[in-house]
Structures are given as C-alpha cells and as structure tokens.
C-alpha positions as CSV (number, residue, x, y, z in Angstrom):
1,M,59.3,216.5,-256.3
2,A,56.8,219.1,-255.4
3,S,57.5,222.7,-256.4
4,A,57.8,225.5,-253.9
5,S,54.4,226.8,-255.0
6,E,52.7,223.5,-254.2
7,V,51.0,223.3,-250.8
8,V,50.3,220.0,-249.1
9,V,46.8,220.0,-247.6
10,K,45.8,217.2,-245.2
11,D,42.3,216.0,-244.9
12,K,40.4,217.7,-242.1
13,I,39.0,215.4,-239.4
14,T,35.6,216.3,-238.0
15,A,35.1,215.3,-234.3
16,P,32.6,216.2,-231.5
17,Y,33.5,219.2,-229.4
18,G,36.2,218.4,-226.9
19,S,37.1,215.0,-228.3
20,W,39.7,216.1,-230.9
21,K,43.3,215.0,-230.4
22,S,46.0,217.6,-229.9
23,P,49.7,217.2,-230.3
24,I,50.1,219.3,-227.2
25,T,49.6,216.8,-224.4
26,A,49.3,217.4,-220.7
27,D,52.7,215.6,-220.2
28,L,54.3,217.9,-222.7
29,V,53.1,221.0,-220.9
30,S,53.8,219.9,-217.3
31,G,57.2,218.5,-218.2
32,A,58.4,221.6,-220.1
33,E,60.0,223.4,-217.2
34,K,61.6,222.8,-213.8
35,R,60.3,224.9,-210.9
36,L,62.6,226.6,-208.4
37,E,61.3,227.0,-204.9
38,G,64.1,227.8,-202.4
39,L,67.6,229.2,-202.2
40,A,70.5,229.1,-199.7
41,V,74.2,229.6,-199.5
42,G,76.3,226.5,-198.8
43,P,80.0,225.9,-198.1
44,H,82.5,227.9,-200.1
45,N,79.6,230.4,-200.9
46,R,78.1,228.0,-203.5
47,L,74.4,228.4,-204.0
48,I,72.0,225.6,-203.2
49,W,68.5,225.6,-204.6
50,L,65.4,223.4,-204.6
51,E,64.0,222.4,-208.0
52,S,60.8,220.4,-208.7
53,R,61.2,218.1,-211.7
54,P,58.2,217.1,-213.7
55,S,60.3,214.5,-215.6
56,E,60.7,212.7,-212.2
57,S,57.0,212.8,-211.2
58,G,57.5,216.2,-209.5
59,R,60.3,215.0,-207.2
60,A,61.9,218.0,-205.4
61,V,65.7,217.9,-205.5
62,L,68.3,220.1,-203.8
63,V,71.0,221.1,-206.3
64,R,74.4,222.7,-205.6
65,E,76.2,225.3,-207.8
66,S,79.2,223.9,-209.7
67,E,82.6,224.6,-208.2
68,K,84.0,225.9,-211.5
69,P,82.2,228.3,-213.8
70,G,80.7,226.5,-216.8
71,D,80.4,223.1,-215.1
72,E,77.1,221.5,-214.5
73,P,75.5,221.8,-211.1
74,T,75.3,218.7,-209.0
75,D,72.4,217.0,-207.2
76,I,72.6,216.8,-203.4
77,T,69.4,214.9,-202.8
78,P,69.9,211.2,-203.6
79,K,67.4,209.0,-205.4
80,G,64.6,207.8,-203.2
81,F,64.2,211.2,-201.4
82,S,62.2,214.2,-202.3
83,V,62.6,217.5,-200.4
84,R,59.1,218.8,-199.6
85,T,57.0,219.5,-196.5
86,T,53.2,219.5,-196.3
87,V,52.8,221.6,-193.1
88,Q,49.5,223.6,-193.4
89,E,49.2,221.9,-196.8
90,Y,51.0,224.8,-198.4
91,G,54.4,223.5,-197.7
92,G,57.5,225.7,-198.0
93,G,60.5,226.0,-195.7
94,A,61.5,222.4,-196.4
95,F,65.2,222.7,-195.8
96,G,67.9,224.7,-194.0
97,V,71.7,225.0,-194.4
98,S,74.3,225.9,-191.8
99,G,78.0,225.5,-192.8
100,D,78.3,222.0,-194.2
101,L,75.1,220.7,-192.4
102,L,71.9,220.4,-194.3
103,I,68.5,219.6,-192.7
104,F,65.5,218.7,-195.0
105,S,62.0,217.3,-194.8
106,N,61.4,214.2,-196.9
107,Y,58.1,214.1,-198.7
108,D,57.2,210.4,-198.3
109,D,57.5,210.1,-194.5
110,Q,57.7,213.9,-193.6
111,R,60.7,213.1,-191.2
112,L,63.6,215.5,-190.9
113,Y,67.0,214.2,-192.2
114,K,70.5,215.6,-192.0
115,Q,73.3,215.5,-194.6
116,F,76.9,216.6,-194.4
117,L,77.7,218.5,-197.6
118,N,81.5,218.1,-197.4
119,S,81.4,214.4,-196.6
120,R,82.0,211.7,-199.1
121,D,79.2,209.7,-197.6
122,S,76.3,212.1,-197.8
123,T,73.6,209.6,-197.1
124,P,70.7,211.3,-195.4
125,I,70.3,210.4,-191.7
126,P,66.9,210.7,-189.9
127,I,66.8,213.0,-186.9
128,T,63.1,212.8,-186.0
129,P,61.1,209.7,-184.9
130,D,59.3,207.4,-187.3
131,Y,55.6,207.5,-186.6
132,G,54.7,204.9,-189.2
133,G,53.6,207.5,-191.8
134,P,53.6,211.2,-192.7
135,V,51.5,212.2,-189.7
136,V,54.0,214.5,-188.1
137,R,55.4,217.2,-190.3
138,Y,58.1,219.9,-189.9
139,A,58.7,223.2,-191.7
140,D,60.4,226.6,-191.6
141,G,63.3,225.5,-189.5
142,V,66.3,227.6,-188.2
143,F,69.6,226.5,-186.6
144,D,70.2,227.4,-182.9
145,S,74.0,227.0,-182.6
146,K,74.0,227.9,-178.9
147,F,72.2,224.6,-178.1
148,T,73.2,222.6,-181.2
149,R,69.6,222.2,-182.3
150,Y,67.1,222.8,-185.1
151,I,64.0,224.8,-184.2
152,A,61.0,224.3,-186.5
153,V,57.2,224.4,-186.8
154,R,55.7,221.0,-186.1
155,E,52.2,219.9,-187.3
156,D,51.0,216.8,-185.5
157,H,48.2,214.8,-187.0
158,R,48.4,211.9,-184.6
159,G,45.4,213.1,-182.5
160,S,43.3,214.4,-185.3
161,G,43.8,214.6,-189.1
162,V,41.2,217.4,-189.3
163,H,42.4,219.6,-186.5
164,P,46.1,218.9,-186.0
165,T,48.2,220.4,-183.2
166,T,50.8,223.0,-184.3
167,E,53.8,223.8,-182.1
168,I,57.3,225.2,-182.3
169,V,59.7,222.5,-181.3
170,A,63.5,221.9,-181.0
171,I,65.3,218.9,-182.5
172,G,68.7,218.1,-181.0
173,L,71.5,217.7,-183.5
174,H,74.1,216.1,-181.3
175,E,72.3,213.1,-179.9
176,E,73.3,209.7,-181.2
177,N,69.8,208.3,-180.7
178,I,66.7,209.9,-182.2
179,Q,64.7,211.7,-179.5
180,E,61.2,213.1,-179.3
181,P,61.4,216.9,-180.2
182,T,61.2,219.3,-177.3
183,V,58.1,221.6,-177.4
184,L,59.2,225.3,-177.0
185,V,55.9,227.2,-177.9
186,S,52.4,225.8,-178.0
187,G,48.8,226.8,-177.2
188,D,47.7,228.7,-180.3
189,D,46.2,227.2,-183.5
190,F,49.0,228.1,-185.9
191,Y,52.7,229.1,-185.8
192,A,55.2,230.3,-188.4
193,F,58.6,231.9,-188.9
194,P,60.5,230.9,-185.7
195,R,63.6,233.1,-185.7
196,V,66.5,233.0,-183.2
197,D,68.3,236.3,-182.5
198,P,72.1,236.5,-183.3
199,K,73.1,235.9,-179.7
200,G,70.8,232.9,-179.3
201,E,69.0,234.6,-176.4
202,R,65.5,235.2,-177.8
203,L,63.1,233.6,-180.2
204,A,60.6,235.5,-182.4
205,W,57.6,233.9,-184.1
206,I,54.2,234.6,-185.7
207,E,51.0,233.0,-184.3
208,W,47.3,233.2,-185.1
209,S,44.0,231.6,-184.3
210,H,40.9,230.2,-186.0
211,P,39.0,231.5,-187.9
212,N,41.6,234.0,-189.1
213,M,44.2,233.4,-191.8
214,H,47.6,234.9,-191.0
215,W,47.0,237.8,-193.4
216,D,43.8,238.7,-191.6
217,K,45.1,239.0,-188.0
218,A,48.2,237.6,-186.4
219,E,50.7,238.4,-183.6
220,L,54.4,238.8,-183.6
221,C,55.7,237.3,-180.3
222,I,59.1,237.1,-178.6
223,G,60.2,234.7,-176.0
224,Y,63.4,234.7,-173.9
225,I,65.5,231.5,-174.1
226,S,66.5,230.3,-170.7
227,E,69.8,228.7,-169.7
228,N,68.4,225.2,-170.2
229,G,66.9,226.1,-173.7
230,D,63.3,226.6,-172.8
231,V,61.3,229.6,-174.0
232,D,60.2,231.9,-171.1
233,M,58.8,235.4,-170.6
234,R,56.7,235.3,-173.8
235,I,55.5,238.7,-174.9
236,S,53.5,240.0,-177.9
237,V,55.1,243.0,-179.6
238,A,52.6,243.4,-182.4
239,G,49.1,242.3,-183.2
240,A,47.8,241.8,-179.6
241,D,45.6,245.0,-179.6
242,S,42.1,243.8,-180.3
243,S,41.1,247.3,-181.5
244,L,43.6,247.1,-184.4
245,V,43.7,244.7,-187.3
246,E,47.3,243.8,-187.7
247,S,49.0,240.9,-189.5
248,P,52.8,241.0,-189.0
249,T,54.7,238.4,-190.8
250,E,58.3,237.2,-191.7
251,P,60.1,238.7,-188.7
252,K,63.8,239.3,-189.1
253,W,66.4,240.3,-186.5
254,S,69.0,243.0,-187.1
255,S,72.6,241.9,-187.2
256,K,73.2,242.8,-183.5
257,G,69.8,241.7,-182.4
258,K,68.7,245.1,-181.1
259,R,65.9,245.5,-183.6
260,I,63.3,243.2,-185.2
261,S,61.4,244.0,-188.4
262,S,58.4,242.4,-189.9
263,A,56.3,242.8,-193.0
264,A,53.0,244.3,-191.9
265,S,51.4,244.1,-195.3
266,A,52.3,243.9,-198.9
267,A,53.2,247.6,-198.9
268,S,54.7,248.3,-195.5
269,T,57.2,247.1,-193.0
270,T,57.3,247.5,-189.2
271,N,60.5,248.1,-187.3
272,L,60.6,247.6,-183.6
273,D,63.5,248.3,-181.2
274,I,63.8,245.5,-178.7
C-alpha cells in the first residue's frame, strides 16, 4: 500500500496540437443543464414553464409546478412533441395559457395544438391546417375571449422560403373542423406582439419593414375590432414620424385599457393615453 507521501505520476502523452483527448466532451458540456425559456400561470395558480432538455436532443417540454410543496413537477408535453416555434428564425412565444386551455407550437410540423390541462385525456389536438411540412409557422399568440379565438403572428413560407409573408391571424377555438386562419393585419414585412385590450375592442401590435431590424425603426399600431371580429381603423401611435428614429416594442395595455405602454429602448418606456 502506498504511503501518503507517495505520488502516482502517469506517463505524459505527447500529441499534435488540437488532437489531444479530453475527458470533458461536448456531450458532457451541452447536457449539463436544462434551459428555461418561458413562464405562465396555469389553473390553481400553478406555474408552467418551458424547459429545453439536452438529454432529449434539445426537446422543449412544458412542465407544471407540483400540487404539493416538495413533490416533483410534472410534464405536460407528451413524448413525440416539442414546444418550439421558428418564426423569424429566433423563435419565442411558442405557447399560451388561459384557464385550463393550453395552445402551443409543435417543432416538427410548426402547427398549433391545444391541450386541456384539467382533463384526464390531455392528448394535443391540432387547430391549424396541415401543409405537409413546417412551412407555416405561428408565434407570440394571445387569447381573444370575446370571439373565442387565438390571435398570433403567422409566417408563411409557402410562396417563398427566402421572403415569407408575415401576418397577424386569428385561429378559431370553437370549430369542430380545422379552418384556415383569418387574416387580421397584413401588408408590412414583419409583425410582433399582438395584444388585445381587456375589453376585446382593440388590438395593438408592432410592425416594421425591410431593411430595418425592429430595434432600428418600428411602429406601434392599434386597430379597432369590429363586431364581426375584423380589425378596422388602423392607426399608428408611435414610430410613424419619418423625422424621428423610434423603435417601440412589447406593448402592454393597462388593466382598464385606457393606456398602453411600450418599451422604447433598453433604458426608457413610453406611456400613451388611448
């Protein structure tokens, strides 16, 4: 038995630069941690979050907080599904929760699916058409309870994969058969952050055009929702002045819908009375 003073020295291996073997592998580094990407509040005020799992080839899974403190959280997303959108390639805004209803974008086909969180049978049900592949994508959706629908940004690659068409569309949630989404806002190159006011009477959104990125120059627009659910009387409330360089983003309605705020930059916020 070696004494405490003895040191075991292994033979050094000389190898060309960059070819030596390390015990720290790429799989070890990438699989070390889960990544959290989104947060919502579900039924009974239990948190729901999205986590990306390197151990499952990066599959993104929605997870629900345990009912009792100390218990393990439970997966909502079943095997065979991954919650991720590729709108504008950045992704984000891949799911939404309202009461016990969950809407999410599935990575493989980019269709929207719904799940009922309080149901024993929580199998995801598609609510957007099947186009034979991930050529139509959805993101950043919000619920419109007045018309029982889900309003989201749609990026359509069916006409061109290089220059897809981006629109704000509405997906009905009460139809038994899958219908083509209804276009609410179109005409510009990019859209983001559709937000319905608390009364369901107005829709706010951000839009911008080539060659700008949304942090270079963008517009905050508001449209009035008609009795049949269309968006009319569209007005620009920030960013339309060509003499100013404005980039409003992330609009948010006040609780009574009388004011809308938007982040104008990393260091400032704009509040507008509507």
